[in-house]
N, C-alpha and C positions, 0 to 999 in steps of 0.2 A: 405483667399483664395477665389477667385470668384467662384460663383455657376454657373454651365452651364445652359444656358437658356432653354435647352430642357429637363432638369431633371424633373421627375414627383414626386418622393418621396425623402425626405431628412432624413438622420439619425440625431441623437441627436448632434453629433459633427458638422455636416454641418449647422444645425439650429443655434447652438451656434455661429459659425463663421458668419453666415448670419445676425444675429441680434446683434452681438457684445456682447454676454452674455457668462457667464461661463456655463459649461454643467450641473452643479448642479442646477442652476437656471432654465434651460430649463426643466430638469426632474420635478422640483417642479411645474412649470407652466403647464406641461402636466398632472401631477397627479391631479391638481386642476381644470382641464378642462378649463384653460385660453387659452392655445394654441390648435388649431385644430390638433388632432393626433389620431392614432390608434395603438394598441399594437398587434404585430404579433410575435408569438413564444417568448414572453417575452421581445421583443425589441420595442421601440417606433419608428413609422414612421410618417413623417409629410408631407402631400400633399402640394407641393410648391404653387400651385394656391390658396389654402386656407390660407396659411401663408401670401401671398401677400395681399389677401383680408382682413385678420385680421389687417395687418399693415395699409392699407388704411382706414379701418373703425375706427381704433384707432386714426389715425392722424387727421381725419376730423369729429370726434364726431359722426360718423355714418351717416352723411348727404349724403355721396356718395354711401352708401350701396344700393344694388338693391333687397334686400329681408328683410322681417320682419315676424317672427313667433309669434303668440299670442297663449297662452295656459291658462289654469285655468278654471274659472267658465263658465258654459253653459248659453247662452243667445240668444234668437231668433233675437233681434234687432242687436246685434253685428255681428251675423252670416250674416245677410242680408247686413249690411254696408260693411263688408269685401268683400262679393261677388260683390257689386257695385264697389268697388275700383279695384278689379281684372279685372272686365269687362272694365274699363276705362284705364287699364295699357298698352294696345296694345302690350302685350308680352314683355314689357321692364323691368318688375319687377315681383316679386311674394310676395303676402301677404297671409299667411295661418293662420288658426285658428283651434285648436283642443281642445275640452272640456275635461278636466281631473279632474275637481274639484279644489277647491281653494288651498289646502295644497300641493297636488302633483304639481300643476302649479308653486307654489313658489319653490319647490324643483328643478324642471326643469329649472326655471329661475336662481336659485343659481348655478346650474351645467353648465350653458351656453348653454343648449339645447333649450332655448326659449329667445325671446327678450322682451316680454311683458307678464305679467300675469294679467288676469282679475280676480277680487276678490270681493266677498260679504261675510261679516262675522257678522255684527251687524246692528241693525236697526238705522235709522238716529236719533231717539229720545234718544239713549244711547250715552255715550261717546265712543271714539274709543280706549280705553286703551287695550282692548283684542286683537284687530287686530294689534296694534302697538307692543304689546308683541310678537305676532306671528311672525311679520316681523323681530324683533330683535333676534329671535331664530335661524336665518340662518347666517352662518359665514361671508358672504360678504354683509350684509345688509347696511354697511356703505356707499356703492356706490349707494344705491337704493333711489328712490323717489316714492311717491304715488300721482297719478294725478286723479282728480275728473272726473267721467264719467256721470252718471245719476241716477235717483231714479226709483225704481220699486216696485210693490206690491208682497208680498209673502203671501202664505196661503195654505189652504187645497184644494186638487183636488178630486172630486168624479164624478161618472157618473151622467148624468142628471136625470135618473129615481130614483136616491137615494137622490136627492136634498131636497125633502120634509121631509126626516128623520132628517134634521139638522136645521129645522125652529123653534124648540121649546126650544131653549137654553139647549139642552141635554148635558150631560157630555160626550163629544165625546171620550176621551181616555178610558172611561169605557165600551164602546160599543164593541160587538164581531165582530170587523172589521178586514179584512185582509190588513195589511199595506205594503207599499213598502218603504224600506229604501234607503238612498243614501250611497255611499261608504264612508269609514272613511276619514275624512278630508274635506268633501264637505261642503260648506257654508250652503246649505239647511238642511243638517243633524244637523248642529250647531243650526240653527233656530228652528228646530223641538225639539231638546233637551231643548232649553231655553223656548219654549212655553209650553212644558210638565211640566217643573219645575214650571212655573207660575201657573199651574193647579194641583200642588202637585202630579205629576206623573213622572215616569222615562221611558226611552226607554225600559228597561227590562220588563215592564208591558204590552207592545204592542205585538200583534201577527204579526211578519214580515214573509211574504211568498216569498219575492223577494228583491234583492238588485240591484238598477239601477246605472249606471255609468254616467248618464246625466239626465237632466230634461225631455228631450223628451223620453228617454227610460222609465223613471218613468211613464210618462203620458200614454205610450203605454201599460204598464202592466194593468193600470186601464181601459183604453178604450177597451182592449180585454177581460175584465172580469177575468184576472188572479189575480187581487187584487182589493180592494175596495177604498183605500184612500192613499194619500201621500202628502208630503209637497213640494211646488215648487212655481214658479212665475206665475202670472196671464196670461201672454202672451202665455205660453206653454199650460196652461189649455184651453184657448180659441181656439187655433189652433187645439187642439185635440178633440174639442167638449165636453169638460168636464165642470161640474159645479165648480165654484171657490168660496171659502169662505175666504175672506181677513182676515189676522191676523196682518200684520205689513207692514210698508214701510221701505225699506232698501236702502242703498247707494251701487251702483255698480261701482267700481273704477278700476284703472289700476296701477300696480306696474312694475317698470323697473329700469335699471341703469340710472344714470343721463345723460349719453351720448346719450341714445336712445331717450330721450325727443326731441332732435333736428333732429331726423331722418325724412326724407321727408315723408315716408309712415305714420308714427305716426301723424305728423302734418296734413297730408291729412285726416286722420280719425277724428281727433279732429275738423278740419274745417267742415267736413261733418256732424258731430253731431250738428253743429250750423245752418245748412241750413233749410229753411222752409219745403222742401220735407221730411226731416228726422222727423220733428215734425209731419207731416201728417202721415208718416209711423208708428211712435210710437203710434199715436192715433188709427190707424187701428188695430195694434197688441194688444192694450189695456194694461193698468196697468203700464204705464211709465209716468214719469215726467222729462222732459229735463231741466237741470239746467245749470249753468255756467261750461261747460266742459273745461278741460284742465288746471284747477287751481292746483298748487302744494300744497297738503294738508299735506304732511309729508316728511321729509328728514331724511335719515339714519344718525345716529350719535353714 
C-alpha cells in the first residue's frame, strides 16, 4: 500500500510495507537502533523523513548524508578542525563533536547515536591487542573499522608553581597530592592506571578529590586550585597554563562503520589533517605528531 507523501510518522505496519519487510524484522531493527524510531505509550513510531534519509544513507554508503556526529575522546586539535569544517559548510551540512570518553563513545557508536568515535587507549609503543579486544566486545563490531588519526603526548598536569616539586625524580604517586580522575571508560584513566601499575601503585592509593568528564574539565580543576594533579594530553595542559610532565606518546584514532569511511564530511576531515595549516596548528597547540592519517588499521571480523 503506498504511503501518503504528507505523512509525518509511520507505524510498524506502514514501515514494513514501505520497506517491504515483515513486521517482526521492523521491530528487531527498531529495538537494535538500526531504524530511526521513538516509542510512545509502548508503540514504535517512525519519522518518515528520517526513514527516507536512512534509506538514502544506506544506498549511497553515506556519501550523500548532510551530517556527521563525532563522539568519544576529548581533543583540542579535533575540536578546532571540526569547527573549521563547520565554518566552511555555508549552512549546507552539520558536523558535530561531543567528548564523552572512549568507552561511552563506542557505546553510542554501537547504538547508532554517533557516526564516528575518536579513541585513545594504548601507547604507540605497545601492541593494540587491548583496544582490539575492547572493540570486539561490542555486538556490531563486525561492521566497524579503525582509521589512523595522529599521535599526541600524554602525561601529568600540575600548576606552574608546583613544577619544581617534580624535578628531583620523586615518587609522585606517594606524594600527598589531590588528584583529578577521569570518568570510568576514559582513555586517560586507562593510561593513568597503566602508568601507576608500572610504578607499583594502584588507583586506590591516590587521593581523588574530583572526577572530570573531559580533559579540559580536568585541567580546570587544577588551574582553579580545586586539585593538584591529573593525567591528560599536553595540548590541554598548555592551553590551561599548566606545567606538563610527559609520560607516553599515544595514538589518537577513529572508529566507525565501514560505510562512514566514504562519507564526504569524514573525507574532508582526513584531508584537512594532511594540510600544512593543520601541521602549523598542531605545532602551536603542542604535543602532536601528524602521521599518515586515514589509513585503515583494523577491520571488524
